N, C-alpha and C positions, 0 to 999 in steps of 0.2 A: 409153769415155774422155771423150767429150763430156759425158755425164751427170755423171761424177765431177767434171770440170772446172767444170761449171755449179754443182754443189753447193758446190764449194770457193769459187767466186767469190761465191755467195750468202752463204756463211758469213763470208767476209771483210767483206762489206758490213754484215752484221748486227753483227759484232764492232766495226767502226768506228762504226756508229750507236750501239751500246750504250756504247762508250767516250766518245763525245761527250755522250750523254745523262747518263752518270755524272758527267763533268766539269762539265757545265752545271748539273746538279742540286746538286752539291756547292758550286760557286761561288755559285749562287743562294741556297743555304741560308746560306752565310757572309754574303753581301750583305744578305739579309733580316734575319739575326740582328743584324748591326751597325746596320742601320736601326732595328729595333725597340728596341735598346738606346739608341740616340741619341734617338729620339722619347720613350721613357719617361723618360729623364733630363731632357729639355726639359720634359716634362709635369710632372714634379715641381717644376721651377723655376716654371713658370706657375702651378701650383696654390698653391705657397708664396706667390707674389706676390699672387695673387687673394685668398687668405685674409688676408694682411697688409693688403690694401686695405680689406677689410671692417672690420678692427680699427681701422685708422688713420682711416677715415671716421667711425666712431663716436666716436673720441677728438676729432676735429675738431669734431663737433657739441657735445660736452661743453665744449670750450675756447671755442667761439663763445658759448655761453650764459653761461659764467662771465666771459668777457672783456666781453661786452655788459653784464653786471651790475656791471662796474667792478673786477674782480679783475685788478690790474696784472700779476701773474705769468703769468696765462693768455695774455696777448698773445704772449709769447715762445714758449710751448708751442704756441699756435695757428699761429704762423709756421713753427715746426719741423715740425708735422704737415702743414701745407699743402705744404711743400717735399718732405717725405718721400713723400706720396701722388703728387705730380707726378712724382717720380723713378720710382715703381713703375709708373705708367701709361706713361711713356716707355720703360721697359725691356720691358714687354709689347708695346708697339707696334713699337719699333725694335730690340729685342734688347739684350743686354748683352755687348759684345765681351770684357769682362774675364774672363768665364767661358765664352765661346764660345756664348752663348745667342742663337739667331737670332730675327728678328721672328716673330710669330705668323703662321701660314700664311694665304694669301688666302681660304681657305674660311671663315674666321671674321671677315671684314671687317665685316659688318653688326653683330654683337654687340660687336665692338671699337669701332665708331663710336658705338654706344649708350653704352658705358662712357666714351668720351671726352666725349660730350655731357653726361652726368651729372656727370662730374668737373669740367668747365668751369663748370657751374652751382654746384657746391659751392665751387670756388675763388673764384667771384665773391662768394659769401656770406662766405667768410673774408676776402677783400680789403676788402669793405665795412666789416667790423668793424675790421680792422687800420688802415684809412685813418682811421677815426673814433676812434682811440685817445686822442688829446689831448682831444677833446670828452668822451668817456666818463669818462676819469679825472678831468677837471675837475669834471664834474657829480657824480661820486661823492665827491670831496673836499668840494664844497659841501654835499652831502647829509649827509655825516658831521658837518660843523660844525653844521648845523641839528639833527641828532639829539643831538649833545652839548650843545646849548644849551637844547633844549626842557625837559629835566627841571628845570633851574634856573628857567626861566620858569614852569613848573607850580608849583614850590615857592613862588615869590614870589606867584603868583596865589592859592594857598591861604592864605598868610599875610595877604594883603590882605583876602581874604574873611572870615577869622576876626576880624581887627581891626575890620572894619565891623560884623560881627554883635555883637561885644563892645560896640562903641560905640553900638549900636542905631541904625545909619544908616538912611536911607530904604529902602523896599522896592525901589525902582528900582535904587539903587546895589548893594544886596545881590544882586538878581536878575541884573543884568548881570555883576557880579563872579563869580557862580557859573558863568557860561558860559565864562569864560576858561580854566580848567584843561582842560576837555574840548576846547575849540577848539584849544588848543596841542597836545594829543595828536593831533587830526585833522590838523593841519599837518604834524607829524612823519610820520604814517602816509602821507599823500599824497605828501610829498617822496620818501619811500622807494620809491614806486611809479612814479616818473617813468621809471626805466629798465626798466619792464616791457614797453614797446613797444606798438604798435598803439593801439586805442581806450583801453586802460588808461592809457597815457601822457597822452593828451588829457584824459581824465576826471580824472586825478590833478592835472594842472596847473590845470584849471578849478576843482576843489574847493579846492585850496590857495589859489588867487588869491582866491576868495570868502571863505574863512575868514580869510586874512591881512588883507583889507580890513576885514572885520567886527571882527576883533581890534583892529586899529589904531584904528578909529573909536570903539570902546568905551573903549579906553585913553585916547584924547584927551578923550572926554566925561567920564571920571572925573577928569581933571586940570583941564579947563577948563569943564566943564558943556556940556550940549547940549539945547536946547529941544525939538528934534525927538524926542529919546529921553526927554524929560521927566525929565532927570537934572541935578542940580546937581553942581558940582565937589566932590570929596571934601575935607573939611577936617580929618579926623583926622590929626594930625601924623605919627604912626608910619606910617599907611597912605600918606600923601603921599610919604614917603621911599622906601617900598617901590615905589610907582608909578614913581618916577623910576628906580629900578634896573630895573624891568620894561621901561621905555622903552628903556634901553640894551641889554638882552638882546634885546628884540624887534627893535630896529634891526639887530642882527647877523643875526638869523634872516631878517628880511625882505630885507636886502641880498643875502644869499647865495641866497635863494630866487628873487629877481629875476634873478640871474646864471644860475641853473639854467634859468629860462624862456627867457632870451635865447640860451643855448647849445643848448637842446634841438633846434632845427631842424637843427643840424649833425650830430646823432647819430641822426636818424630813419632814414636808410638802414641803419645798423647794427642798430637795434632791429627794423626790418622783416625784415632778413636773419636775425636771431636767431629770429624767430617762425616762419620756414619752414625752418630748418636741419635739423630732425629728419627731415622728409619728403625733403629733398634728399639727406641722408646715406643714408637707406634706399634711394633710387634708385641710388646708387653701389654699395651692397652687392648689390642685386638684379642690376644690370648685370654686376658681377663674377661672380656665380654663373651667370648666363646665358652669359657668355663661356666659362666653364669647361665647361659642358654642351655648348656648340657645339664646343669643341675636342675633347672626349672623343668626340663623334659623328663628327668629321672631323679626326682628329689629324695628317694630313699624312704618313701612311706611304706608302712606295712601293707601286705596284700592278703586279703581274705577271699578264698575260693577264686584266686586269680584276679580279683578286683582291687585296684589301687585304693588305698585308704584316702579318703577325702570327705568333703562335706556331702557329696552325693551319696557315698556309702553310709554316712551317718544318718542321712534322711531315709535311706532304704531300711536300715536296721531299726530306726525309730518307727517307721510304718509297720514293719513286721511285729514289733513289740506291741503297738497299739492294737493291731488286728488280733494278735494272739491273746492280749489281755481282754479284748471285747468278747471273743469267742469263749475264752475261759470263764468269764463271768456269766455268760449265757448258759453254758453247760452246767455250771455250779448251781445256778438258779433252777435250771430244769431238773437237776438231780435232787434238789431239795424238795421239789413238789412230789 
């Protein structure tokens, strides 16, 4: 009797243990499944935002370059892209309550900080260009006036040269007159390079200034004569009239070019920013990719007994539940006999 009673007591304890194991494994399976589903859904959102960050950062680089070159429409697109990327970074860092997206887990703090740092650098580049909008558009407008005026100046220069050749003017007059069309072309070319940034801007301003000074000196010498240039004033009546027209056109070009030179210091930060935007944009894309890799390595799943929650753990818990259920049924049947 005591032996049977002992066996019965042991059987009851086993049945209780198996029942608890079955319930725990089933509950754990459900809990892990819900956690895996939640993390996978969040991961999709993070991946989507990271991919969008790379695209937007490339667009920002494009808009920075076109805005710095004087494209007025690009300023609005740049501002929109900057705000969009700022929102994406904030959503990854702080989450998005509107869709129930939590902040990224603490395990990815370092790559998230790297993304923030690269974004702040890119935002500064965008802000430098946006702040210089007035100076950039002003310089572009002045440059357009110069470009529109230069062809007329070249035509007048060619006409004066031909009139002097036909009138058999002095070699000095013809020689200096022949320099004017090419000099006008160089002025136009260098004014167009002012918005290139860096050393190109400084070189363009220097070349333009020298050509403009030389052009003006030759033009005055042809009107008034200049002993230093060994040139007498032009006396061919038709050429004199053309020279007066050239003076008027050149004054327009020179006045606008001087305005460009005066305004250039205001846009230098924007031009310098444009020169480095491609590298900064690539840093944002790389940081976003590294963040995703870090998240995939430590995605913030639950851990049970040190095992990361995943489909493998779900399978293990399911196997334990099936085995526990099978043994429990066997013991219940055996106890019923």
